[in-house]
N, C-alpha and C positions, 0 to 999 in steps of 0.2 A: 507409381511415385518415383521421385528422384530428388537430388538436392541441387540447389542453385540454378539448375537449367532443366527445362522440360519442353514438351512439344508446343507450348504456347509462347516460348521465348522468341522475341523479335530482335534480331541482331543487326547492328551497324558495325562497320569496320573503319576505324581511324587509320588512314594511310592506305586505303583500298586501291588507290590508283598507282601506288608504287609496285615494284616487282614482287616483293614478298607478300604484300597485302593482296595483290591480284591473284597470285598463285594459290594462297590458302583460302581466299574467298571462294575460289572455284571448288576447292576440296570440301569446304563446309557446305556449299550448295549441293555437291554430289552426295554428301552424307544425309541430305534431307533437312538441313537446318534452314530456318526461315531467315534469310539475310535480306534486309529491306532497303539497304543503301550504304553509302560510305561518306566519310568526311575527309575532305582535303581543302584547307583554306585557300581561297583564290580560284577554286574550280567549281564553286557552287553553280548549279544550273546545268552542268554537263551530265551526260549519261555514259556510264561505263558498261561496255559489252563484255560480259564474263561468261564464257560458254554460251548457253542459250538465253541467259538472263540479261535483261537490260535494267541496270541498277542506277538510281539517281545519286548524284554526288551533291553534298551540301557543304557550306562554308563552316558550319559549326555543329557541335553535338546538340545544342539546344534546338536549332532549327530542324535537324534531322529527327529528333524525338517528337517535335511538334507535328511534323509532316508524316511521319511513318508509325508513330506509336512504339518506337524502339524502347526496349528495357534492358538491353545488353550491348556493351561496346567491346570490341576486340581491338587492342592497340598494337599496330605494326608500324609505329613511328620510330625513326632513328633516335638513338640514345640522347643526343643533345636537345631534342625537341620533346622527349617523352614526358618530362615533368609538367610542362605547360599543357600537353595534350590530356594528361590524366586529371589535372586540376580543372581543365575545361569540362571534362566529363562529370567530375564531382559537383561543380557549380551548376551544371545543368540538371543535377539530381537523378542521374541514371542509376538504377538499382545495382547493376553488376558491371564492373570494369575488369576485363581479363587482359593483363599486360604481358604480352609475349616478349617484348623487346629485351634483348640481352645487352649487358654492358652499361646499364644506367648507373651513374655515380651514386654511391650509398647516400650521400648528402641529399641528392635529388629525391631518392625514394623516401627517405625520412621526411622530406618536406611535403610530398604529396600525401603520405600516410597521415602526417599530423594534420594536414588540411582536411582530409576525410573525417578524421576523428572530431575535429572542431565543428563540423557541420551538424553534429548530433547523431544519435543512434536510433536504430529501428526498435520497435516495441517488443520484438521477440528475438530469440537467439541468445548467444552468449553476450555478456555485458559489454564487450569491447567492439561489437559489430556496428560500424558506422552506417549512415544512411546509404552510402554507396559502398557496397562490398567490393574490395579489391582482391583479385587473385593474381599472384605474381609480385614482382616482375620476374623475368628470366624463367618463364614456366611454359609448359606445353598446353595449358588451358584446362577446360572442363568438358567432359563428354557424358551425356546420358544416352547410352546406345539405344538406337531405334527412335529417339526423340529429337535430340539436337546435339550439335558439336560446335563449341566455341574455342577455336585455337588450332593447334597443329597435330593433335592426337590422331593417328590413323583410325578411320572409322570402320575399317573392314577386318579388324583383327579379333573382334569379339562380338557378342550379341548381348541383348538385354538379359539381366538375371538378378541374382540376389546378393551379390558381393559388392560392398562399397570399398573403394580404394582411395587413399590419400597418400601422396608421395612427394618427396623433395626432388626426386630424380626423374627426368623425362624418359630416359632410356629404360630404367627399371619399371616405370609405369607401363611402357609398351610390352616389356617382357612378361610381366605378371598378367597383364590383360590377355596376352596370347596363350600363356600356359593354362589359364583358367577360362579359355574361350568357350568350352563346352558347358560351363555353368553360367557365365555371363555376369554382367555388372549392372547395378542400379545406376551408379554414377562413378566416374573416376575424376579425381581432382589433383592436378599437378600444381603444387603450391610454390615451387621454385626453391632454389638453394642459396639465394643471396643472404647476406647478413641481416638485412631488413626486408621483410615481406609483409603483405597484407594479411590474407587469410592464412591461418596456422593449422597445424595438426589438430589442435583442440577445437577450433571452429568446425572443421570437417567432422571430427568425432562426434561433436554435439549434434550436428545435422544428421549424420547417419544413425545415431542412436534414436532419433525421433522419426526416422523414415521407415514406414511399415514395409517397404519393399526390401530393405537391406536386412539380411539375416546374419552375415559375417562381415567384419571390417578387416581390411588389410592395410597396415600402416608401414610405409617405407621411410626410413630416416637415413641419416648419414653422420659421419663425424663432424665435430665442430659445434660450438654453442651448447645450449641446454634445452633446446626445444623438445627433444625426445623425453628427457627427464621430467619436464613439466607436463608433457602429454601423459606419461606414466602415472603421475600423481592424479591427473584428471580422470583417467580411466579407472583407477582404483576407487574413486569416490562417486563417479557419475555414470559409468558405462556398464551396462548389464549384458550387452551382446558380446559374443566371442570376438576377441581381437587377436590377429596374428601379425607379427612384426618381422621386419628385416632391417638391419643396420649396415649400410655400405661403408667400407673403409677400415676393415680389421688390419689390413697390411700396410696402411698409409704411414709414411715416416713422420715422426713428430716435428711440428713446426713448419710443415710444408703444405701450402694450399693445394688441394687435389680437386681439380675440375671446377666445382662451384666456389665462388668467392667466400662463402661461409663455411666451407669444409676445411677447417684448419684446427689442429690439435695443439694446445699449449700445455705442456706438462701432463698431468693426469686429467685435466679438464677436457671434456668433449670427446673422450675416446669411445670407440665402438664397444669395447668391453663394458665400460661404465654404463652406457646406454642400454646395452643388452641386459645387464643385471637389474637396472631400474625397471625396465619393462617386465621382466620375468617376475620381479617382486610384486608387480601389480596384477599378475595373473595372465600376462600376455605370452603366448607361445612364440618364440623367436627362432626363425630359421637360420641355418648357417650359410645357405646359398639361396638364390631366388627360386630354384626348383624345389628345394626342401620347403621353403615358405609356401609355395603353391600347394604342396602336398598337405601341409599343416592346415591350410585353409579348407581343403577338401574334407579332411578329417573333422574339422570343427563344424562344417556345414552338415555332415552326416549326423554328428552328435546332436546338433540343434534340431534337426528334423525328427530324429528318433526320440 
């Protein structure tokens, strides 16, 4: 099992004919993902040669889905076109849209997220899950090792295993996956660190709790906002599997944006210490460093097995 993405996922790439889209399509193919085509308006009918693959290019997501049976889109569209690209995917009814693009205006993200919610929700999952699940924007994507990879997460740093990972930070996603590579992961989900995102910690926690392959959940947060506090409240009420956490930004100066647009502390709100305390109050073991977090995950897995 895995969450959001598995060996049956059929992926299209919006912006596949651009430099970034082409490069990462090649990496997804090398990872064993089933990439069935791309979407670039005005280039429908062309064929893109990527490595040894000959992939059809379509003018729209709707046509691509009709012709290939795609159920996942990965968006590598420049920021100024990203809103319309995601709305197109939503209108086509694709189940999963992974938005890699960085620098999308918050107003645009809020617009396509509202549009997704307005299309209706799926019959299962958390109450806020729209028909098209959006992961991102400004995220590394989703990987279910040994099954499929949708995004830019390196596929060769870990194997399939029993840890589920949800993270705001792409870099810390990679580090934790590498440090726990001998155990491996059911899925890793990079949700992005912008102020407005689609899939949240809570969405991933709910999915990992329901996934029989996942035995321990690792959750990576960072300063700014209250997402981690809300996740802590959800864990306390709904999650029975062990959860290990890490919060980036203990040394960040107050009032200064650090890395992600959403990582800004105002007064006592959104501090790393406040998030750590909320998580620990919910029974989450919180590491002081990524390496300590990995060790806590190992200990939790041993305790679960025993």
